[in-house]
N, C-alpha and C positions, 0 to 999 in steps of 0.2 A: 093778544099776547097770551102764552100759556105757561103756567108756572112750571110744568115739567121740563119744558125746554130751557127755561132760565135756570132751573135747578141743575141740569145737566152741565151748563157752563160752569157753575159753582162747584158741582161735584168733582169736575176735572181738576180744578184748582186744589180742592181738598186733598185728592188723591196725590197729586204732585207734592204737596207739603208734608203729607204724611210719609211718603216715600223717600224724603231727602232732608237730612239736617242742615245741609248747605243752604237750602231754602228757608227753613225755620228760624235759624240762628239770626240772620240779618234782621228779622222782624223785632229783636230784642237787643242785640249787642250794640248796634250803632246808636240807637236812641239812649241806651244806658251810658255808653261812653260820652255822649254830648251832655247828658245831664250832669255826670260826675265832673266833667271838665268845666263847664259853665258854672256848676254849682260852686266849686272852689274859687273860680275867678269872681264870682258874686259875693262869696264870703270875704274874700280879701278886700274888694273895693268897699264893702260896708265897713271894714276897719278903717279905711280913709276917709269915708264920707262924714259929713257933719252929724252930730248926735241926732237920733231919732229918725234918721233916713236909713231904710233897709233896701239893699240892691237885690236880696233874694226874690222878692215878689215881682220887682220891677224888670230885672234882667233874666233870672232864671225862668219866670213865668212866659216871657216873650219868647225864650228859646223854646220852650215846651210847646206853645201854641204854633210857632213856625215850624218846628219839626212834625207836629201833627199835620198841618198842611201839605208839607213834603211827602209824608207817608200816604195820605190820601190820594194825592196825584199819582205818585208812583205806583201805588196799589192797583190803579186802572191800567197803566201802561205795562207794568210787569205782567199782569195777567194776559194782556194782549200779545206781549213779546214771546210769552212762553208757547203761544200757538204758532208764532212766526218762526221762532228758532227750530221748533219740532216739525215744521212743515204741516201742522195740523189744522191751519186756518181754513183751507179750502174744504176740509172734511166737514166743518160745521155748516158750510152753506151748500154742501151736496145734499143735505137734509132739508126739510121743509121749515127749519128755524128762520124766523125773521131777523132783520139786522136790530130791531128794538129789543128782541128777546136777548140777543147776543151782548148788547151794550148794557142791558140792565143785569146780566150776570156778572159783567166786569164790575159794574157799580157795586153789587152786593159783595162781591170778593173783596173790593177795596174797603168796604165798611168793616168787613171782618178783620182784615189784616191791619188796618189803622186803628181799630179799637185794641187789639192786642198791643200794638205799639204804644197807644196812648195810656193803656194800664201799666205798662213796664215804666213809662216816664213818670207817672204819678207816683208808683210805688218808690222809685228811686229817689226823686225829688223830695218826697214827703218823709221818708225814712232816713235818708242821709242828711238832708238839709233843712228840714222842717217847713218846707213850703206848704202852707195852708191854702186850700182853695176856697175858704170860707171868706178870705180876704176879697175875692172877686165878687162874691154874692151871686145873685140871680143873672148878672150880666154874663157869667161864663157860658150860659147856654147860647145867646145869640153870637158871642164870639166864636165858639166852636162850629155853629151852624153856618155862619159866613164863610169861614175857612174851608169847612167841609164841602159846601157847594161850589166854591171857586176851584178847590182842588179837583173836584170831579170833572168840573168843565174843562180844566186844562189838561187833565188826563185824557179825557175823550178827544180834544183837539189835538193832542200829541199823537194819539193813536191814528187819527184821521190823517196826520201829516205823514206818518210813516207808511200807511196804506197807500198813500198817493205816491210818495216819492221812493218808496222801497226801504227794506231793513236798514241799509247804511245810514239812513236819515235818523236813526235811533239816537245818534250821537248828538243831535240838535236837542233832544228831549231832557238829557240828564243835567244840563246847566240851567235850565229854566228857573227853578227856585233861587238859585244863587244870582242870576241876572235880575230877578225881580226884587230881591230883599233890599237893595239900595233905595229903590224907589218907594217902598211900603213903610219905611221907617220902623224896622223891627227894633233897633237899638237906639234911636235917636228921634226927636221931633221932626216932623216934615218941614217946620220952618228953617232948619238948618240947610235945606236943599236949595240948589238954584231954582230960579222961577221957572224954567222949563221943565225940571224934574218934578216941581210940584204939580204942574199942569197934568203930567202923566200920572202922578199919584192919585189925582181924583178920579181917575177911571179904574183904579185897582181896589177892590173891595177889602183886602187886608189892611190897607191903609187907615180905614176907618176903625178897624179893631184895634189896632196898636196905639192910635191916637187916643181913643177912649180909654184904654187900658191905663195909659200914663196919666191922663186927667183923673181917672177914679183913683189911683194910687196916690196922687197928689192932693187928694182931699177936694177936688172940684167936681161939679156935677157932671155926670156921665153924658156923653153926646148922643142922646137917643135918636135925634134926628139924623145924625150921620150913620148911626148904626142902621137905621130903617133904610138910608140910601145905599150903605154898603150891601145890605141884604137883597134890595132891589137889583143892584148891579150884579151880584152873584147869580141870582135867578136868571137875569137876562144873558149872562154868559153861558149858562147851563143850557138854556134853550137854543142859543146860538150854536153851541157845541153839538148838540143833538142833530141839529139841522145840517151843519157841515159834514159830520161823520155819514149821515144818510146820503147826502149829495155826493160825497166821495166814493162811497160803496157803490152807488148806482152808476157812477162814471167808470169805475173799475170793472163792473159787469158788462156795461155797455161797450166799452173799449176793448174787452178782451184781456185787460190788465189783470183781473183776478185769477184766470187760470194759468197765466204765466208768471204768477206771484213766487219769487224765489229769493235767495240771498244776494242776488245781482241787483244793481240799481236799475230802475225801470223808468220810463217816461210816457 
C-alpha cells in the first residue's frame, strides 16, 4: 500500500468539498439542527422528570453519539458515491491503485468529515445546552471507537452492495441507520424490546455503547465486559467488510461488470 495513492483518493474529496458549498454545508447544518431540536426536547423533558434527573446527558448525548455513527458511515458511502455519480470510479482502477488503497482513502475521508461533524455537534450541544462531556469520563473514548469502527464497516459494506448491484442500490443505503436504531436502544433500554429483537441487538456493537451509557448516567458500574464485546464485534465487522468489498471488486473485474459500470442497474 502506497501513501501517495491513498492521498490521491483523499485529495479528490478535498477538491470536491473546496469547490462546492453544497457539499460542505451538510457536514454542519443537519447535525446542528439535530442538536438544537433534541436539545430543546431534552430540556423540556427535564422539567417533567423527577428532581435530580437530567435528560440532557442521557438523551442529547445519545443523539450526538448516534449522529456521529451515521456521519462515519455516510462519510465512506458519500465519497464512494461521488466517484459513481461522476463516472470517475473506473478511472481510479485504470491506474496501478490497489483496492486496499482506494478503501483506505475512503476511510480517511470519512474520518475527516465525521470529525468536522462531531466538532459541530459538540459546539452546539455544549454552548447552547451545557452538555458536559466530563460526565462521560474516559468511557467516551471506547464509545466513539466502537461507533466509529462499526460505522466504517457498514460504510464499506454499503459501498460493496452498490458496486455489486449498481448505482440504483444506493437507495438501500440511506435508511440503514434508521433501520438499526430500534435494535440498538439509542433512546430506551434493550429490556423494553421483544425477545427476538434483543437477540438481534446482541450482534450490534452500538447496543453495548448505549446500554453502558445509560448505566453510567444512572450511577451504576459501567459494563466494561460488554464494551469489550462490542469492540470485538466492531473489529470483526470491519474485517468482514474489507473481505466482502475485495470479493465484490474481484467479481466485478472478472465478470466484466466493472467496465460496464454505469447508472443502469447491473447484474
